[in-house]
N, C-alpha and C positions, 0 to 999 in steps of 0.2 A: 593812507588812513584805512583802518580796518572797517569792514562792513558792520553796521549796527543793526540789530534785529528790531524791526518795527513792532512796537507793542506799547500798551498803556497799562497803568497799574490796575490790578484786579479791583472790581467794584466801581470803576469809572467807565465812561463811554464817550465815543465820538458820536456826533449827530450829523447825518447827511441832510441835504436840503429838504427832502421829503419829510424827514422826521422833525426838522426844525419848524416847518410850517404847521405841523400838527401840534407841536409843543406851544408854539405861539398862539394857536387857536385856544388852547387851554388857558394860557396866561391872560390873553385878551378877555376871555369870558370871565375869569375870576376878577381881573382888574375892573371890568365894567360893573360888576356887582359891588365891589368895594366902593367905587366912586358913587354909585347910586345911593349908598348908605352914608355918604359924606365923610369917608375916610381920606386921609391925606398921605401922600407917598413920602417915604424917607429911605435912606440907605445907610448901612454901617460897614466898617471895614471887614474884610475876610479874616484878618488877624486881630485877635484881642489879647490883652495881657492875661496870662494864666490866672493871676489873682482875681480877675473878673469872672473867669469861667469855673475854676475849681470849687467844689463843695456845693454847687447849685443843682446838680443833677442826680445826686445820690451816689452811692459807692460804685454801682455798675456804670453809671454815666461817666464818672470821672475816668474810669478805665478806657472808655471809648474816645477820649479826647486825643486829637492829633497834636502832639507837642512839637514845636519848631525849635531846632537848636539855635542858640545865640550865634551871632556872627563874630568874626575875629577869632582871637585865641581863647575860645571859651573854655578850654580844658585846663588852662593854666591855673595851678594852685588847687585843683579839685581833688579831693581824696576819694578815689573810686572804690576804696575798700568799705565805704559807708553803705548803709541801706539805700536801695534805689530811691525811696521816697525822699531821702535827704539829698541825694545827688541831683535828681531831676530838676528841682528849682534853681540849682546853681548853673545848670547848663541850658535850661529851657525857660525863658521868661515869657514866651508868647505861644499861642496855640490857634489853630483854625477853629472858627466858631462851631459849636455843637448844635445850636439852634439860633433862632432870631429873637427869642423872648428875653433871655438874660442880657444880650447886648442892647436890646431896646430899653431895659431898665437902666442900664448904665447911661444910655443916650438921654433918657428923660432927666436923670439927675444932673448930667453934665450941661444940659441945655435948658434947664428949668426956667431960666429967666426969659427965654425966647419963645416959650410955649404957652398957649392958653389952655387951661384945664376946665373941664375934662378934655383930654387930648385923644384924638382918634387917628391912628396911623395904620397904613398898610405897607407891606414890604415884600418884594419878590426877589429873593437872592438864594445862592447856593449855600449849603451847610455841609459839614464833613463829620463822619463818625468812623472810627476804626473798628467797624463791625465785620462779621463774617459775611461775605457777599453770597446772596442767594436770590431766588425769585422774589422780586418786589422789594429787595433790600440792597441798597448800594452804599458805597463809602462816600460818594459825592452825589448830592441830590439837591433839588430845589424845594424850598418851602415858600408858601404864599400865605403870609400872616396878616391878620387884622386884629388890632387890640384897641380897647378903650381903657384909659387910665385916669384916675382922679374922680371916680364915681363908684358908689356901692350899689346903685340901683339894679334890681334884677331885670329891668327892661333892657339892660345891656345884654344879658344872657339871652333874652328873647330875640334880640336883633341878630345875634350870632346864629341861632337856630334858623331864623328866617333867611339869613345869607346862605347858610348851608343848603336850605331848600331851594333857593333861587339858583345857585351855581349848578347843582346837580340836575335840576329841572332843565336848565338851558343846555347842559351837556348830554342830556338824555340817559342819565344813569339812575337807576332805582336804588335808593339807599335806606338804611335804618340808622337813625341817630340814637345812640345809647347815652344816657345821662345818669350821673350819680353825684354825690357830694362828699367831699373829704371830711366834712363834719360828721356825716353819717358813719364813715369808716372810723373816725376817731371815737364816735359813740360806741361802735361795735367793739373796738379794742378795749374801751373802758368797761363795757358791759361784761366782757369775759375775763376781766381782771388783769388785763395786760396793756394798760395805756402807754407804757414805756416802749412797747413793741409795735407801735403804729407803723413805723417805716418798714419793719420786717414783714408785717401783715400785708401792707399795700404792695410791696415789691413781689411777694409770693403770689397773692391772688391776682395781680395784674397779668400773670402768666397762665391763668386758668384756661383760656382758649387754646393756648399753645401746648400745654403739657398735661391737662386734665386734672380733675379734682383729687385723685389719689396722689399724684405727684406734688400737687400744691400742699396737701396735708403733710406729706413727708418733708417738704421744704420748710414748712412752718415749724415742725418739730426740730429740724436741724438748726433753725434760727433761734431755738430756745423756748418755744411754747410747749407747755405740758400737754399730755394727751387729753386732759379734761378741757383745757382751753381750746384746743383744736376741735374737739367734739362740740363745744359750745357754739362754734361757727355754723354748724350744719343747719340749724333752724333758719338762719339768715339766708344761706344759699338755697334753701328749699322753699322759700316764700313763693306763692303763686298768685295769679290774678293780675289785674291791670295796675297801673301806677298808683291810683288812689287806694286800692285795696292793700297793696304792699306797704304804702306809707302809713296807712291806718294801723296795720299790724306792727310796724316798726315803732310807731308812736307809743304803743302799749309796752313794747319791749324796753323802750327808753324812759320809762316812767320816772326813774331816778337818775337819768343821765342827761345833764343839761346840754352838753355840746351836741349830742345826738338829736335832742329835741329841736335845737336851732337848725340843724341840717335838714330834718324832716320838714320844718316850717318853710325853709327856703325852697325846697323841692316842690312842696304843695303850691306855693305861690308861682313858681316858674311854670309848672305844668298847667296851672290855671291860665296864665298868659298865653301859653302855646295853644291851648284849646280855643281861647277867645280869638286868637289871631288867625285861626284856620290854616295852620301850616300843613302843606300837602304831603310831605314825606312821612314815613313811619317814624315815630318817636317812642322810645321805650325807656323805662327805668331799669337799670341794670346794677344791682347792688354788688356785683362782683367786679364792676369796673373800678379800677384804682388809679391807672396812669402813674407810672413809677417815679415821676419827677417830684422831688421833694418840695418844690416851691408852691404847689397847688394847695389852696386852703378852703375852697368852697365848691361851687358847681364844677363838674368835669364832664367832658364830652368826648365821644369817639364815634366815628362814622364808618359803617361797613357797607360795601357794595353787596346788593342782594343777589345778583346774577353771576358773580365771578368769585372764585375762591382766592382771596388775597387778604392781607392784613388790613388794618385800618387805613383809610384814605384821607382822613381829616380828624383832627383832635384838638383839644385845648381845655381851658378851664380858668377859674378865678384864682388870683394870687393877691393876697392882702398886703404883703409887706416886702415885696421883692426889691423895691427901691431902697428900703431901709438898710439893706446890706451895703449900699453905696452912700449912706449918710442922709437919706431923705425918707424918714419913717412915716408910717400911717398913710400911705397912698395906695389905694386898692386899684387893681386892674383886672381885666378879663380879656381873653383872646382865643382865637382859633388859628390853626395852621392847616392849609390844604397841601397834601403831598402830591405835587404835580407829576412826579415820575410814576407813582402808583396809579394815578388817574389816567395817565397815558397808557399804561399796561391794561387797565380795565377797558378803556375805549377801543384799544387794539383787539382785545379778545372778543369784545362785543361787535366789532366791525361797525362802530357807531360814529366814526369821524364823518363829517359832511363830505359829499363828493366835490371834487374840484379844488380841494385845498392845495394840492401839490402843483397846481397850474402856475408856472413861473411867468408866463406871458399870455396875453389874450390873443395877440396877433404877432406874426413874424414876417418881416419883409425879406423876400428872396433877393439875393445879391447877384445881379447880372454883370457887374463891372463898375468901373470908376464913375462914369456919367450917371448911370442908374442909381448907384449908391448915393451920389450927391443929391439926386432928386428925392430919394427916400428920407434923407436926414430931416428936411423941413417938415415933411408929412408926419414922420414919427414924433417930432417935437410937438406938433399940434395934438396928436393923440394922447401923448403923455400929459400934456397940459390940461386935458379934460378928464384925467384919471384912468385912461386905458393903458394897461401895462403893455409895452411894445418893445420888440427886439428886432434889430437889423442883423441878419447873419453877417459876421464880420469879414468873410472871405468870399470871393467869386468862385466858389467850388462848384463841382458838378451838381446839377439839379437834384439827382437822386440822393446825394449826400445831404443836401440841405433839407429835402423833404423828409428823409429818414430822421434827421435831427428833430424836426418839428413833431413827428409822430412819437419819438422816444420821450420828448419833453411834455407830451400831452397838450400841445398848443392847439387850440380849437380852430384858429383861422390863419391862413397864409395869404400874404398880399404880394401881388406882382406889379412892378412898375417897369415896363419895358419901353421900347421905342414908341409904340402907338400910344401907350398911356402917357408918356412924357409929352407927346405932341398934343394930346387932347386934354391934358390936365386931369386925368382920371386914375383910378386904381382898380385893378381886378382882384376881387376877394374870393378866396376858396374856403368853403366850409369843410374842414377835415373830417367831419363826422359823416356827412351824406355826399360829399364830393361835388356839391353844387357850386358853380362859379358865377359871379355877377360883377359887372363893372359899374363903379360908382364915382361920383365926384367925392372929394375929400369930406365935405359936409354930410353927404349921404352915407358914406362909410362910417363916420362917427356916430350918426343916428342909429345905424344898424348894429354897431358894436356896443352901444350903451344899454 
């Protein structure tokens, strides 16, 4: 058999134990906040029918879907001389999920009789996008989502901001929460005389941070907006002051634009709640925030780390009728998604992970031979029973090898059970940091290690 090169696809990663404990620290932190706000866990399959996924993420999102070939003789009878978009549905009926929100909408419709509304769910699972791999951007990555569905109250949006504040406060990351409203964007499109160009406008200005204002202007023109319409956006982009001042100015601009007025009213109410709640992190109104996903209809959120140059590390928004696509209309939802992989990168760059996360065991028993090993088994069981992570070195190897292993694994204590300890019913415990050795009864050792 020929040798096979060891590799994985670009945009994917292996995770070593030290990386996994750090990732689990992030997941556990996020999960704890979700649970504190009374969200319930669900899971959905990695594969969804393409009919579920296609057309929900905009033109660019559809291009990033990983499509999975049908099994069996899937090419039989297919005319490959046709346009790709006609061929693809015939040979690919399923795809890897692009996000967790659209599958969640499908889940809600499919299980509506088993759910109590408003329904609050959280979900920590991987998603896949056929994107170009780069720093902070992967083809396979985890999302940590929380959504409320079945309520239009803006208190739900407030709770999302509070959860963002709580998660990043616990993780020790300084962030800025940027907020906008898709109704405001729709109002802007109507105000400049291009309501039919809302998607083109949002897709273009969503790239403002990445490509700059001049390139956004050029893209808007390429998408069919006139020079006058593009120029009419400048007063919006140049608004200054705090959220209240910007919203007051917008309210005047939208004097005859009803949808824009609704968006401004919702933002004023939301920022009023945020001020009253005493949210600790920075919160800003960003009228250039668009979030390119087509299903958003109201408030939209994006979170940026303040001390690390990286893309958004959390985002989300309000979607009023996503379940309607699947036959359950007029059910509004709102949610956020924490990007665990980018959060990992931020914590790594900031060196902000707590010390000791990588510790695989708190104590390791040295293996002197069969009799001593047998004596260690019972003691180790007692330690594990009270929550002390314990390892018995599996082989009666040379002492140096076993001690080197403990050092390499960062195990803080090494335990010795030799002939004298077996006779006296004791254990000698060595602190690997300061080298101090003490002999204890098992009960004394447990008290010392706890």
